[in-house]
N, C-alpha and C positions, 0 to 999 in steps of 0.2 A: 768676361761678359761677352755674350755673342751678339753681334750687330747684324741688322738686316742688310740686304743687298744695296739699297740706296745709300745707307751710311757708309758702307765699304767703298762704294764707287766715289762718294764725296770725299772720303778720307784720303783717297789716292791723289787728290788735287792739292793736298796740304803737305808741305815738307816739314816734318816734325822737328828738324834740326834748325830751321830758319826762324829768325825773329824778324817779323815783317814791320814795315812802316805802317802807321795807323790807316792811311788811305788804302794801301794794298791789302791789309788785313780785312778791312771792311768789304772790299770788292770780293775777296775770297769767301768771306762768311756769307755774303749774299748769294754767291754762286753755289755754295754747298747747302743752302737752305732749300731742300727739295720736297718738303712735306706738302700734303694737300691743303694745309691751312696756313694762314699768315703767321709764320714763326716769329717769336720774340727774339731780338738780338740782345745778348747780355754781355756784360763785362765782369770779369772776375779778377780782382786785384789782391795779390798776396803781399802783405806788408811785413815789415820787420818789427811791428809793434807787439807788445805783450798786453793784450786786453785785460789781463788779470789785474793790472795796475791802472787805477782810475786816471792817472795823468797821461797814460798812453792810449786812452780810448779815443776812437774816432766816431763822431756822430754828427750828422747835419743834414741839410737838404739843399737841393739845387733845382732851379727851374730849367728844364731842357728846352732850348729854343724852338724845337720842332715837335714838342710833346712826346708822348710815349706810344701813341697809336692805340691806346686803350681807354675805354670810357670808364672813368673812375667814379665810384659811388661814395659820397661823403656823408658821414653822420656827424651832426653837431650837437653837443651838450651845451645848452644855454638856457637862460631865463629872462623874463622881462622883455625889454626892447630888442635884446640880442636875438630873440627867437624870430622876430619879423625880419631883422637884418639878414640872418642866415637864410631864411626862406627866399628873400628877395635876391640874394646873391647866388641862388641856385643849389643850395644844399639839398641832397636827396631825402634826408631824414633829419628832423630836429626834435629834440625832446629833453627830458630831464630824468628825475627820479623814476617815473613810470616805465622807463626803458630797462631798468635794472633787471626785474624778473624775466622780461622777455629774452634778454641776452643770457642771463645766468641760468634760468630754469628751462627755457624753451630752446636754447642753443641758437638763437637768431643771430646770424653774422653776415647778413646780406649787404655788406659795405666794405670798402677797401681802405678808407682812411677815417680816423676819428679826430675831430677838432673839439676843443673844449675851452670855455672861458675860464680864467683862473678861479672864479668863485664856484665853479662846478667840479673842481678837481677832487673835492671831498667825496662827492657822489661817484665820480668816475673811478676813484681809487678802490672802491669796493669791487670793481670788475677786474682788478689787477691780475687775478689768477686766470681769468679767461682771455683778456686782451693781451696781457704781457707776453705769453709764449708765442702768440701769433704776430708779435711786433706791431700791435695796433694801439698800444697805450700812447695817448697824447704826450708830447714832450716839448718843453720850451725851446730846446736847441733846434728842434726840427720845425719850429714855428707853428706847432699844432696846439699849443696852449697860448691863447692870445685873446685880447679884447677886440682886436680887429678881425672879426670872423669873416667879413666880406673879402678882405684881401687874402686871407688864408684859403678860402674857398676858390677864389679866382686863380690863385697860384697853382693850387692842386689840379684844378680843371685844365689849366694851361699846360700841365706836364711837369709839375713839381714832383721830385722823387726824393725819398730819404735814403741815406747811405749810413751804414754802421758796420763795425767789425763783428764777425761771427765768432764762435768759440775757437776757431782755428786761425783767427787773425786775418781773415779774408773778407773783402767787401764784394758783395754780389749785387749788381744793379742792372736793370733793363735800360737800354738806350734807344729803343725804337722797335720797329717791325721790319721784317725782310722786304716788305713792299715799299719801304721808304727809299728815296734816292740815296746814292752813296754820299752826296753832299750833305743831305739832311742828317744822316747817321754820323758823319764826321763832325759836323757842328755840335751835335748832342754829345758825342764822345769827348770832344775838346772842352766843352762846358763842364762836363763831369770831372775830367782830369784836373782842370783848373781848381775846382772846388776841393778835390781830394788833396792836391798839393798844398793849398792854403790851410787845410785842416791838419797838416803835419804837427804832431805833438812836440812841443819844445823840449820835453823831457827825453825824447828818443835819441839814443846814441846809435851810430851805425846806419846801415842802409835802410831807407824808408820804403821804397817800392821794390819788392823782390821780383815780382813777375806780373805781367798783365796778359790775360787770355780773353779773346773774343770768341763767342760761340752763338749759334742759333739753337732754338729749343731742341731740335733733333739732330743737329749737325756736329761735326768734329770741332775741337778747340783749335783756334789759330793764335799762335804766340805773337805778342806785340813787343817791339823793341822798347825797353825802358830808358834807353840812352838819353833821349831828348828830354825826359822828365826828371 
């Protein structure tokens, strides 16, 4: 893969053989984020889990203390009083049955997170083929299937992110933007790592965290030492 001049220059600042402490890694990732837009800073955590086994799955959510730097659009499936509750809490879209054709047939996906009350999951389930592959299906573990829609919306708007294993047993999560201070990014990173460590499956034998890499949207990866975790 051929990289541009900016990436090549940035990559020279990173020592591929070094495992950096989190604060040093964050400083380096900020320095190598040289794109013209505010790059997202992401963490990629390779685990020793085997996601093919249900008892080794990792899935959950954590509220980042300093948010993600992204404005998140929330769609809520609800009925009755919960519709007003969701609207008052700042949901971007609220609806029920009538949204099915819009999403299924018209391909409307102008939202980042879907929240549903448990009594609406029968309706939402019909959208599984559309929402599932995009990681948008509401899930009780992630706190997106709940009767407390106001709290769910508040958490999401405050910077709640979901984490889960992908097919290669890696967790990919944004922890902020390149414009954030190093302190803010480090707080977010630590909050995420705490949640990931708590989520360690009890069925797992052997090493849990294999590697941690920090990277910006367009920048090179910076390896983080897993020793302290």
